[in-house]
One Martini backbone bead per residue (centre of mass of N, CA, C, O) as a GRO file, in nm:
protein
  330
    1MET     BB    1  11.494   0.615   0.774
    2ALA     BB    2  11.657   0.456   0.995
    3THR     BB    3  11.645   0.148   1.161
    4ILE     BB    4  11.699  -0.097   1.387
    5LYS     BB    5  11.706  -0.315   1.164
    6ASP     BB    6  11.937  -0.187   0.998
    7VAL     BB    7  12.153  -0.209   1.215
    8ALA     BB    8  12.138  -0.514   1.267
    9LYS     BB    9  12.219  -0.591   0.975
   10MET     BB   10  12.498  -0.447   0.958
   11ALA     BB   11  12.613  -0.584   1.236
   12GLY     BB   12  12.506  -0.885   1.272
   13VAL     BB   13  12.242  -0.861   1.458
   14SER     BB   14  12.005  -0.835   1.679
   15ILE     BB   15  11.760  -0.623   1.785
   16SER     BB   16  11.804  -0.666   2.087
   17THR     BB   17  12.110  -0.605   2.089
   18VAL     BB   18  12.075  -0.309   2.001
   19SER     BB   19  11.905  -0.221   2.239
   20TYR     BB   20  12.112  -0.285   2.454
   21ALA     BB   21  12.340  -0.105   2.347
   22LEU     BB   22  12.174   0.177   2.342
   23ASN     BB   23  12.118   0.112   2.677
   24ASN     BB   24  12.375   0.002   2.825
   25ASN     BB   25  12.386  -0.302   2.843
   26SER     BB   26  12.581  -0.566   2.991
   27LYS     BB   27  12.522  -0.798   2.773
   28VAL     BB   28  12.712  -0.632   2.605
   29SER     BB   29  12.989  -0.608   2.445
   30ASN     BB   30  13.221  -0.380   2.356
   31LYS     BB   31  13.257  -0.481   2.068
   32THR     BB   32  12.960  -0.494   1.983
   33ARG     BB   33  12.880  -0.204   2.059
   34GLN     BB   34  13.073  -0.069   1.858
   35LYS     BB   35  12.952  -0.195   1.600
   36ILE     BB   36  12.674  -0.067   1.640
   37LEU     BB   37  12.759   0.235   1.658
   38ASP     BB   38  12.884   0.240   1.375
   39ALA     BB   39  12.628   0.167   1.220
   40ALA     BB   40  12.451   0.400   1.325
   41ARG     BB   41  12.636   0.626   1.214
   42GLN     BB   42  12.629   0.548   0.908
   43LEU     BB   43  12.292   0.565   0.911
   44ASN     BB   44  12.183   0.793   1.095
   45TYR     BB   45  12.071   0.689   1.360
   46GLN     BB   46  11.769   0.751   1.552
   47LYS     BB   47  11.643   0.725   1.845
   48ASN     BB   48  11.330   0.620   1.957
   49GLY     BB   49  11.177   0.773   2.225
   50LEU     BB   50  10.876   0.639   2.175
   51ALA     BB   51  11.043   0.326   2.164
   52SER     BB   52  11.283   0.230   2.368
   53ASP     BB   53  11.085   0.010   2.470
   54LEU     BB   54  11.005  -0.270   2.296
   55LYS     BB   55  10.825  -0.432   2.501
   56LYS     BB   56  10.661  -0.166   2.642
   57ASN     BB   57  10.638   0.101   2.488
   58SER     BB   58  10.823   0.311   2.640
   59THR     BB   59  10.921   0.652   2.720
   60LYS     BB   60  11.014   0.729   3.017
   61THR     BB   61  10.773   0.954   3.045
   62ILE     BB   62  10.648   1.239   3.217
   63ALA     BB   63  10.383   1.468   3.225
   64ILE     BB   64  10.343   1.825   3.274
   65ILE     BB   65  10.039   2.022   3.274
   66VAL     BB   66  10.023   2.370   3.230
   67THR     BB   67   9.928   2.693   3.193
   68ASP     BB   68  10.192   2.810   3.354
   69LEU     BB   69  10.543   2.807   3.403
   70ALA     BB   70  10.523   3.044   3.571
   71GLY     BB   71  10.609   3.079   3.890
   72PRO     BB   72  10.653   2.978   4.234
   73TYR     BB   73  10.432   2.759   4.279
   74TYR     BB   74  10.566   2.518   4.098
   75ALA     BB   75  10.836   2.429   4.226
   76GLU     BB   76  10.748   2.224   4.452
   77LEU     BB   77  10.565   2.047   4.280
   78VAL     BB   78  10.785   1.956   4.073
   79LYS     BB   79  10.980   1.834   4.280
   80GLY     BB   80  10.794   1.606   4.372
   81ILE     BB   81  10.774   1.476   4.093
   82GLN     BB   82  11.077   1.446   4.011
   83GLU     BB   83  11.186   1.261   4.239
   84VAL     BB   84  11.011   1.019   4.158
   85THR     BB   85  11.074   0.986   3.854
   86LEU     BB   86  11.387   0.953   3.889
   87SER     BB   87  11.375   0.699   4.089
   88LYS     BB   88  11.236   0.538   3.823
   89GLY     BB   89  11.384   0.633   3.547
   90TYR     BB   90  11.245   0.905   3.472
   91ASP     BB   91  11.113   1.163   3.288
   92LEU     BB   92  11.036   1.518   3.293
   93LEU     BB   93  10.770   1.692   3.113
   94ALA     BB   94  10.707   2.024   3.038
   95CYS     BB   95  10.378   2.182   2.965
   96SER     BB   96  10.198   2.414   2.800
   97SER     BB   97   9.839   2.520   2.744
   98VAL     BB   98   9.925   2.768   2.579
   99GLY     BB   99   9.851   2.815   2.280
  100GLU     BB  100  10.061   2.632   2.087
  101GLU     BB  101  10.118   2.428   2.323
  102SER     BB  102   9.833   2.287   2.339
  103SER     BB  103   9.882   2.075   2.112
  104THR     BB  104  10.097   1.917   2.267
  105ALA     BB  105   9.934   1.842   2.514
  106ILE     BB  106   9.716   1.683   2.357
  107LYS     BB  107   9.910   1.475   2.233
  108PHE     BB  108   9.999   1.346   2.495
  109LEU     BB  109   9.708   1.238   2.555
  110THR     BB  110   9.598   1.111   2.267
  111GLU     BB  111   9.903   0.969   2.168
  112LYS     BB  112  10.098   0.864   2.389
  113ARG     BB  113  10.392   1.028   2.425
  114VAL     BB  114  10.354   0.929   2.713
  115ASP     BB  115  10.293   0.741   3.009
  116GLY     BB  116  10.192   1.009   3.156
  117ALA     BB  117   9.971   1.258   3.331
  118ILE     BB  118   9.992   1.588   3.483
  119VAL     BB  119   9.715   1.811   3.544
  120LEU     BB  120   9.747   2.187   3.550
  121ALA     BB  121   9.476   2.255   3.355
  122HIS     BB  122   9.167   2.430   3.262
  123ASN     BB  123   9.192   2.415   2.924
  124ILE     BB  124   9.149   2.116   2.938
  125SER     BB  125   8.929   1.905   2.851
  126GLU     BB  126   8.730   1.661   2.976
  127ASP     BB  127   8.706   1.481   2.724
  128ILE     BB  128   9.009   1.434   2.680
  129ILE     BB  129   9.075   1.313   2.957
  130ALA     BB  130   8.873   1.074   2.947
  131LEU     BB  131   8.977   0.946   2.684
  132SER     BB  132   9.263   0.887   2.786
  133ALA     BB  133   9.190   0.714   3.037
  134ARG     BB  134   9.034   0.485   2.878
  135LYS     BB  135   9.333   0.399   2.749
  136GLU     BB  136   9.523   0.331   2.988
  137PHE     BB  137   9.603   0.636   3.071
  138PRO     BB  138   9.752   0.809   3.303
  139VAL     BB  139   9.556   1.052   3.494
  140ILE     BB  140   9.624   1.357   3.674
  141LEU     BB  141   9.446   1.582   3.874
  142LEU     BB  142   9.481   1.923   3.958
  143ASP     BB  143   9.244   2.126   4.096
  144ARG     BB  144   9.043   1.901   3.974
  145THR     BB  145   8.765   1.748   3.821
  146ALA     BB  146   8.613   1.446   3.678
  147ASP     BB  147   8.352   1.272   3.502
  148SER     BB  148   8.548   1.000   3.583
  149GLU     BB  149   8.659   0.682   3.677
  150PHE     BB  150   8.960   0.714   3.527
  151VAL     BB  151   9.016   0.965   3.708
  152VAL     BB  152   9.254   1.137   3.901
  153SER     BB  153   9.221   1.340   4.201
  154ILE     BB  154   9.390   1.640   4.338
  155GLU     BB  155   9.318   1.828   4.626
  156VAL     BB  156   9.242   2.127   4.799
  157ASP     BB  157   9.103   2.293   5.076
  158ASN     BB  158   9.018   2.596   4.982
  159GLU     BB  159   8.768   2.679   5.145
  160GLU     BB  160   8.876   2.621   5.426
  161GLY     BB  161   9.123   2.798   5.415
  162SER     BB  162   8.980   3.068   5.370
  163GLN     BB  163   8.806   3.054   5.620
  164GLN     BB  164   9.040   3.046   5.820
  165ALA     BB  165   9.144   3.326   5.751
  166ALA     BB  166   8.887   3.487   5.819
  167GLU     BB  167   8.864   3.391   6.116
  168TYR     BB  168   9.127   3.512   6.207
  169LEU     BB  169   9.063   3.809   6.153
  170ILE     BB  170   8.814   3.816   6.330
  171GLY     BB  171   8.970   3.727   6.593
  172GLN     BB  172   9.141   4.014   6.562
  173GLY     BB  173   8.887   4.232   6.507
  174HIS     BB  174   8.792   4.218   6.226
  175ARG     BB  175   8.520   4.371   6.000
  176GLU     BB  176   8.689   4.493   5.748
  177ILE     BB  177   8.699   4.269   5.471
  178ALA     BB  178   8.875   4.219   5.203
  179TYR     BB  179   8.877   4.093   4.849
  180ILE     BB  180   9.140   3.980   4.627
  181SER     BB  181   9.098   3.909   4.271
  182GLY     BB  182   9.041   3.750   4.004
  183LYS     BB  183   8.907   3.527   3.834
  184THR     BB  184   8.606   3.326   3.982
  185ILE     BB  185   8.513   3.115   3.758
  186GLY     BB  186   8.576   2.875   3.897
  187GLY     BB  187   8.769   2.683   4.068
  188ILE     BB  188   8.979   2.757   4.328
  189HIS     BB  189   8.897   3.068   4.358
  190ALA     BB  190   8.598   3.014   4.413
  191MET     BB  191   8.648   2.863   4.676
  192ARG     BB  192   8.786   3.090   4.825
  193LEU     BB  193   8.549   3.281   4.815
  194ARG     BB  194   8.350   3.106   4.971
  195GLY     BB  195   8.507   3.103   5.238
  196TYR     BB  196   8.489   3.404   5.292
  197GLU     BB  197   8.176   3.433   5.277
  198SER     BB  198   8.109   3.227   5.502
  199ALA     BB  199   8.247   3.370   5.741
  200LEU     BB  200   8.089   3.639   5.722
  201ARG     BB  201   7.806   3.527   5.755
  202LYS     BB  202   7.848   3.396   6.033
  203HIS     BB  203   7.916   3.709   6.153
  204GLY     BB  204   7.747   3.936   6.003
  205LEU     BB  205   7.908   4.035   5.749
  206ASP     BB  206   8.031   4.240   5.496
  207GLY     BB  207   8.113   4.117   5.154
  208ARG     BB  208   8.131   4.374   4.936
  209ASN     BB  209   8.444   4.429   4.995
  210ARG     BB  210   8.545   4.372   4.674
  211LEU     BB  211   8.785   4.254   4.416
  212HIS     BB  212   8.734   4.197   4.067
  213GLN     BB  213   8.943   4.067   3.789
  214PHE     BB  214   9.052   4.014   3.494
  215GLY     BB  215   9.314   3.779   3.536
  216VAL     BB  216   9.603   3.719   3.677
  217PHE     BB  217   9.770   3.567   3.972
  218ASP     BB  218   9.967   3.831   4.023
  219ARG     BB  219  10.152   4.101   4.120
  220ASP     BB  220  10.041   4.307   3.916
  221ASN     BB  221   9.743   4.259   3.987
  222GLY     BB  222   9.765   4.315   4.290
  223TYR     BB  223   9.867   4.601   4.260
  224SER     BB  224   9.639   4.732   4.086
  225MET     BB  225   9.397   4.654   4.278
  226THR     BB  226   9.508   4.806   4.525
  227LYS     BB  227   9.506   5.083   4.396
  228MET     BB  228   9.203   5.090   4.360
  229LEU     BB  229   9.129   5.069   4.655
  230ILE     BB  230   9.275   5.326   4.749
  231ALA     BB  231   9.117   5.527   4.550
  232GLN     BB  232   8.831   5.478   4.693
  233GLY     BB  233   8.869   5.447   4.976
  234ASN     BB  234   8.757   5.316   5.248
  235MET     BB  235   8.939   5.138   5.416
  236PRO     BB  236   9.022   4.854   5.528
  237THR     BB  237   9.168   4.650   5.790
  238ALA     BB  238   9.152   4.400   5.578
  239ILE     BB  239   9.318   4.156   5.352
  240MET     BB  240   9.234   3.921   5.108
  241TYR     BB  241   9.416   3.700   4.906
  242ALA     BB  242   9.418   3.453   4.659
  243ASN     BB  243   9.738   3.503   4.674
  244ASP     BB  244  10.067   3.570   4.732
  245GLU     BB  245  10.135   3.740   4.483
  246MET     BB  246   9.916   3.948   4.523
  247ALA     BB  247  10.004   4.034   4.808
  248ILE     BB  248  10.287   4.145   4.729
  249GLY     BB  249  10.180   4.354   4.535
  250GLY     BB  250  10.017   4.505   4.754
  251MET     BB  251  10.253   4.589   4.934
  252ASN     BB  252  10.379   4.778   4.723
  253ALA     BB  253  10.137   4.975   4.707
  254PHE     BB  254  10.141   5.064   5.000
  255LYS     BB  255  10.429   5.171   5.014
  256GLU     BB  256  10.387   5.399   4.798
  257ASN     BB  257  10.134   5.520   4.993
  258GLY     BB  258  10.213   5.506   5.310
  259ILE     BB  259  10.111   5.210   5.390
  260LYS     BB  260  10.100   5.012   5.668
  261VAL     BB  261  10.233   4.684   5.735
  262PRO     BB  262   9.991   4.628   5.985
  263GLU     BB  263   9.905   4.905   6.105
  264ASP     BB  264   9.681   4.987   5.876
  265VAL     BB  265   9.701   4.693   5.732
  266SER     BB  266   9.592   4.374   5.690
  267ILE     BB  267   9.740   4.065   5.551
  268ILE     BB  268   9.647   3.774   5.341
  269GLY     BB  269   9.725   3.469   5.199
  270PHE     BB  270   9.799   3.199   4.946
  271ASP     BB  271  10.025   2.892   4.965
  272ASP     BB  272  10.320   2.937   5.058
  273ILE     BB  273  10.550   3.062   4.932
  274GLU     BB  274  10.879   3.125   4.974
  275LEU     BB  275  10.864   3.443   4.976
  276ALA     BB  276  10.673   3.496   5.220
  277GLN     BB  277  10.919   3.484   5.449
  278TYR     BB  278  11.097   3.742   5.302
  279VAL     BB  279  10.921   3.951   5.330
  280ARG     BB  280  10.838   4.303   5.429
  281PRO     BB  281  10.647   4.170   5.589
  282SER     BB  282  10.576   3.881   5.667
  283LEU     BB  283  10.349   3.635   5.538
  284THR     BB  284  10.042   3.563   5.602
  285THR     BB  285   9.912   3.224   5.546
  286ILE     BB  286   9.811   2.955   5.335
  287MET     BB  287   9.896   2.625   5.342
  288GLN     BB  288  10.004   2.412   5.084
  289PRO     BB  289  10.097   2.085   4.977
  290LYS     BB  290  10.300   2.073   4.712
  291TYR     BB  291  10.510   1.847   4.726
  292GLU     BB  292  10.311   1.619   4.820
  293ARG     BB  293  10.125   1.633   4.574
  294GLY     BB  294  10.336   1.567   4.361
  295ALA     BB  295  10.433   1.292   4.478
  296LEU     BB  296  10.153   1.153   4.467
  297ALA     BB  297  10.105   1.173   4.167
  298ALA     BB  298  10.349   1.006   4.080
  299HIS     BB  299  10.292   0.745   4.239
  300LEU     BB  300  10.016   0.692   4.097
  301ILE     BB  301  10.124   0.653   3.813
  302PHE     BB  302  10.298   0.399   3.887
  303GLN     BB  303  10.068   0.226   3.993
  304MET     BB  304   9.907   0.224   3.730
  305LEU     BB  305  10.134   0.103   3.549
  306GLU     BB  306  10.127  -0.163   3.745
  307GLY     BB  307   9.803  -0.225   3.792
  308LYS     BB  308   9.699  -0.066   4.028
  309GLU     BB  309   9.484   0.026   4.272
  310VAL     BB  310   9.313   0.341   4.296
  311ASP     BB  311   9.204   0.612   4.394
  312ASN     BB  312   9.005   0.901   4.255
  313TYR     BB  313   9.038   1.069   4.543
  314TYR     BB  314   9.204   1.365   4.679
  315LYS     BB  315   9.258   1.549   5.003
  316PHE     BB  316   9.409   1.839   5.123
  317PRO     BB  317   9.509   2.013   5.377
  318THR     BB  318   9.539   2.309   5.548
  319LYS     BB  319   9.751   2.595   5.680
  320LEU     BB  320   9.813   2.830   5.917
  321ILE     BB  321  10.051   3.099   5.872
  322LEU     BB  322  10.221   3.284   6.109
  323ARG     BB  323  10.311   3.627   6.091
  324ASP     BB  324  10.350   3.998   6.025
  325SER     BB  325  10.070   4.095   5.847
  326VAL     BB  326   9.910   4.079   6.124
  327GLN     BB  327   9.688   4.280   6.331
  328LYS     BB  328   9.551   4.357   6.617
  329MET     BB  329   9.278   4.494   6.735
  330ASN     BB  330   9.195   4.742   6.982
   0.00000   0.00000   0.00000
């Protein structure tokens, strides 16, 4: 495979001049640039994107590693990251950590194939993350922490947000409040469960009326679990869902069974995805600042690349968004 040195030799110029020409730097005349491009074409030279900046050995790329690229939750988060990276002249590369893609994600971290990584994936081990960060490779964790002074974590106060949701329902006169979620062993959803349980204990209420099931936190799972709750009978007056997608799936299940929201049952979600305001009835939910969190993560990456000191832990508050899916008890 031809190298940049080969191109320089054929064109009769220095390696740095080839680098300037291939990066459209104005220091190179049009005549010289054309000569270099002709040489590169004859040699079938392919620019090495992993070392495009010869002086800094920079890829000019930031990676975001997520468990699943699907779902509306990620849209605003990625937008916040992307706007910052593009403003700095960097590209953003998204990668899933599931299945065969997990090896690519690990290579990004361990082999420095990007200049920094924002990790929103719980199946990437803490050892790999800590090892990467110790190599002066900026790593930002979202929705989790790592026992390493070299890793920066950005979380949302999930427990407080869930407790706020439960307190609101209790304040509206609800005493039979169910909680529907997928797997809650560790992570943000375990925090949300704790917030629910804490609020109910505070008011002396029974928190046993809840459904948990292994599975993803999406509309299909919310739909099927709500159908299970309906089939059991003894319906609660209100239901908290672990996220908005599950709540929207639950609304579809209620509609199919002739159960009206909020007249027959009040529901509340978590995340405030864009769709939450457009479903009918519009969904009362807990908002977490997705765009702001993504933008902060990207800013911190660049501060670390510039050698600046940053804190290693940040926590964003949540906010209750009142819409039409909750009704006060008479």
